[in-house]
C-alpha positions as CSV (number, residue, x, y, z in Angstrom):
1,L,3.7,15.6,8.4
2,Q,0.0,14.6,8.8
3,S,-1.0,16.8,5.9
4,L,1.3,14.9,3.6
5,T,0.4,11.3,4.8
6,S,-3.2,11.4,6.2
7,F,-6.2,10.0,4.3
8,Q,-9.8,9.1,5.0
9,A,-10.6,5.4,5.4
10,K,-14.3,4.7,4.8
11,Q,-15.6,1.4,6.3
12,E,-19.0,0.0,5.2
13,L,-20.7,-2.9,7.0
14,R,-23.8,-4.3,5.4
15,C,-25.9,-7.0,7.1
16,K,-26.6,-10.0,4.9
17,G,-30.0,-10.6,6.3
18,C,-31.6,-7.1,6.2
19,P,-31.0,-3.6,4.9
20,Y,-29.0,-2.5,8.0
21,T,-25.8,-0.6,6.9
22,S,-23.1,1.0,9.0
23,L,-20.9,3.7,7.6
24,K,-17.8,5.0,9.3
25,S,-15.0,7.3,8.1
26,Q,-11.7,7.6,10.0
27,K,-8.6,9.7,9.4
28,Q,-5.5,7.6,9.2
29,C,-1.8,8.1,8.5
30,V,-0.9,4.4,7.9
31,L,-2.7,1.8,5.9
32,H,-2.5,-1.7,7.5
33,V,-2.8,-4.7,5.2
34,E,-2.3,-8.4,5.3
35,P,0.5,-9.9,3.0
36,H,-0.7,-11.3,-0.3
37,G,2.3,-11.9,-2.5
38,D,3.2,-8.4,-3.6
39,A,2.4,-4.9,-2.4
40,E,-0.4,-4.2,-5.0
41,N,-2.2,-7.4,-4.4
42,S,-2.0,-6.9,-0.6
43,I,-3.6,-3.5,-0.9
44,R,-6.2,-4.7,-3.3
45,A,-7.2,-7.5,-1.0
46,A,-7.6,-5.1,1.9
47,L,-10.0,-3.0,-0.2
48,Q,-12.1,-5.9,-1.5
49,A,-15.5,-6.8,0.0
50,R,-15.4,-9.8,2.3
51,N,-17.8,-11.6,4.6
52,V,-17.3,-11.1,8.4
53,D,-19.0,-12.4,11.5
54,F,-21.6,-10.0,12.7
55,N,-24.5,-10.2,15.2
56,C,-27.4,-8.0,13.8
57,E,-29.7,-6.7,16.4
58,A,-32.4,-6.1,13.8
59,C,-32.7,-9.5,12.2
60,D,-30.4,-11.8,14.2
61,A,-28.2,-12.4,11.1
62,K,-24.7,-13.7,11.9
63,Q,-22.8,-12.3,8.9
64,A,-22.2,-9.0,7.1
65,T,-20.3,-7.7,4.1
66,H,-17.4,-5.5,5.0
67,L,-15.9,-3.1,2.4
68,A,-13.1,-0.6,2.9
69,R,-12.5,2.4,0.6
70,L,-9.8,5.1,0.6
71,R,-10.7,8.7,0.0
72,A,-8.4,11.6,-0.9
73,L,-5.2,9.7,-1.1
74,P,-2.3,11.7,0.4
75,Q,0.8,12.8,-1.4
76,F,2.7,10.2,0.5
77,L,1.1,6.9,1.5
78,I,2.6,4.7,4.3
79,V,1.6,1.0,4.1
80,H,2.3,-1.4,7.0
81,I,2.4,-5.1,6.0
82,N,1.4,-7.3,8.9
83,K,4.2,-9.7,9.6
84,Y,4.0,-13.1,11.3
85,A,7.1,-14.5,13.1
86,D,9.6,-15.4,10.5
87,G,7.3,-14.7,7.6
88,F,8.7,-13.0,4.6
89,G,7.4,-9.6,3.6
90,V,5.9,-8.6,0.3
91,T,7.6,-7.7,-3.0
92,T,7.3,-4.0,-4.0
93,P,7.6,-3.0,-7.7
94,G,8.5,0.5,-8.8
95,C,4.9,1.5,-9.3
96,V,1.9,0.4,-7.2
97,R,-1.7,0.9,-8.1
98,V,-3.7,2.0,-5.1
99,A,-7.5,2.7,-5.3
100,G,-7.3,3.6,-9.0
101,K,-4.2,5.8,-8.6
102,D,-0.6,5.2,-9.6
103,M,1.9,5.6,-6.7
104,E,5.7,5.4,-7.0
105,R,7.8,3.5,-4.5
106,I,10.3,5.8,-2.8
107,A,11.4,3.7,0.2
108,V,10.8,0.2,1.7
109,M,11.7,-0.9,5.2
110,H,12.7,-4.6,5.6
111,H,12.6,-6.7,8.8
112,L,14.2,-10.0,9.7
113,G,13.2,-11.5,13.1
114,H,10.4,-13.0,15.2
115,T,8.8,-9.8,16.5
116,P,8.9,-6.0,15.7
117,E,11.0,-5.5,18.9
118,S,13.7,-8.0,17.8
119,G,15.6,-8.9,14.7
120,H,17.2,-6.5,12.2
121,Y,15.9,-3.7,10.2
122,T,17.2,-2.4,6.8
123,A,15.8,0.0,4.2
124,T,16.0,0.5,0.4
125,V,15.6,4.1,-0.6
126,A,15.2,5.7,-4.1
127,T,16.7,9.1,-5.0
128,A,15.2,11.9,-7.1
129,E,17.9,11.0,-9.7
130,G,16.4,7.5,-10.2
131,L,19.1,5.6,-8.2
132,A,18.4,3.3,-5.2
133,Y,20.5,2.4,-2.2
134,L,20.2,-0.4,0.4
135,C,20.9,1.0,3.9
136,N,22.1,-1.6,6.4
137,D,23.3,0.1,9.6
138,E,26.3,2.2,8.5
139,T,26.7,0.3,5.2
140,V,25.0,2.0,2.2
141,T,25.1,-0.1,-1.1
142,P,23.9,0.8,-4.5
143,W,20.8,-1.3,-5.4
144,S,19.7,-2.2,-8.9
145,Q,16.9,-4.8,-8.5
146,Q,13.6,-3.5,-10.0
147,S,11.4,-5.3,-7.4
148,W,12.4,-4.8,-3.7
149,Q,11.8,-7.9,-1.6
150,N,10.7,-8.5,2.0
151,G,8.7,-5.2,2.4
152,Y,7.5,-4.5,5.9
153,L,6.8,-0.8,5.7
154,L,6.2,0.8,2.3
155,F,6.5,4.5,1.5
156,L,4.7,5.5,-1.7
157,R,4.3,8.8,-3.5
158,R,1.5,9.9,-5.8
159,A,2.9,9.4,-9.3
160,S,1.1,12.3,-11.1
161,S,1.0,15.9,-10.0
162,R,-2.5,16.1,-11.5
163,D,-3.7,14.0,-8.6
164,T,-3.2,16.8,-6.1
165,H,-6.8,16.5,-4.8
166,P,-8.0,13.1,-5.9
167,T,-11.1,11.2,-4.8
168,A,-10.1,7.5,-4.9
169,E,-13.5,5.7,-4.5
170,E,-13.1,3.5,-7.6
171,T,-12.1,-0.1,-7.3
172,V,-8.5,-1.2,-8.0
173,N,-9.3,-3.6,-10.8
174,D,-8.0,-1.2,-13.4
175,E,-5.7,-2.9,-15.9
176,H,-4.0,0.3,-17.0
177,R,-0.7,0.7,-15.0
178,C,1.6,3.7,-14.6
179,R,0.1,5.6,-17.6
180,D,1.1,9.1,-16.5
181,I,4.5,8.6,-14.9
182,D,7.3,10.7,-16.1
183,E,9.5,8.9,-18.6
184,R,12.5,9.6,-16.6
185,S,11.2,7.3,-13.9
186,C,10.2,4.6,-16.3
187,G,13.4,4.5,-18.4
188,D,15.9,1.6,-18.4
189,E,18.8,3.7,-17.3
190,H,17.8,3.4,-13.6
191,P,16.1,0.0,-13.2
192,A,15.8,0.3,-9.4
193,A,13.4,3.2,-9.8
194,S,11.6,1.9,-12.8
195,C,7.8,2.0,-12.9
196,G,7.5,-0.9,-15.4
197,G,7.7,-3.7,-12.8
198,S,9.9,-6.7,-13.1
């Protein structure tokens, strides 16, 4: 399972007052992000440079720039959206751009409740045939909405088989979306699995 979902997360911390730079790389199986509207924006925000509080022993500066990068995206990427009390989760379109790579949505877990230990969990799951189903306990219902709402835990799959051994160091500002996705996944006959967005 780890070979299918693990990736390298590279963390760079650069002092704003001197050349001091700290580089760390860690193997992870889940990408944790804060909610910012939809899934793609949430992931993009997590990978953008931001100022953080930092006490530099070399120059006594109090701030640094933090930048996170993903390397060698896995075949399947699990994204956890941090949830606050009754806050609503993110919207997840059929295709999500992650670190310059197209990834297809295959399942989304939803949660309603105050804490992860309480409330109610449901899931929306896509099939290989391009259909989708909402799973609510023992009730399974066909689902046709293109964008799945209230995402708490997202399961994404690399969209192109050509990305078997990718290096995803580039930024996610690329405006080209879902270029190489199979036409069967992007057709209108199965809108729940469409990669064209809503």
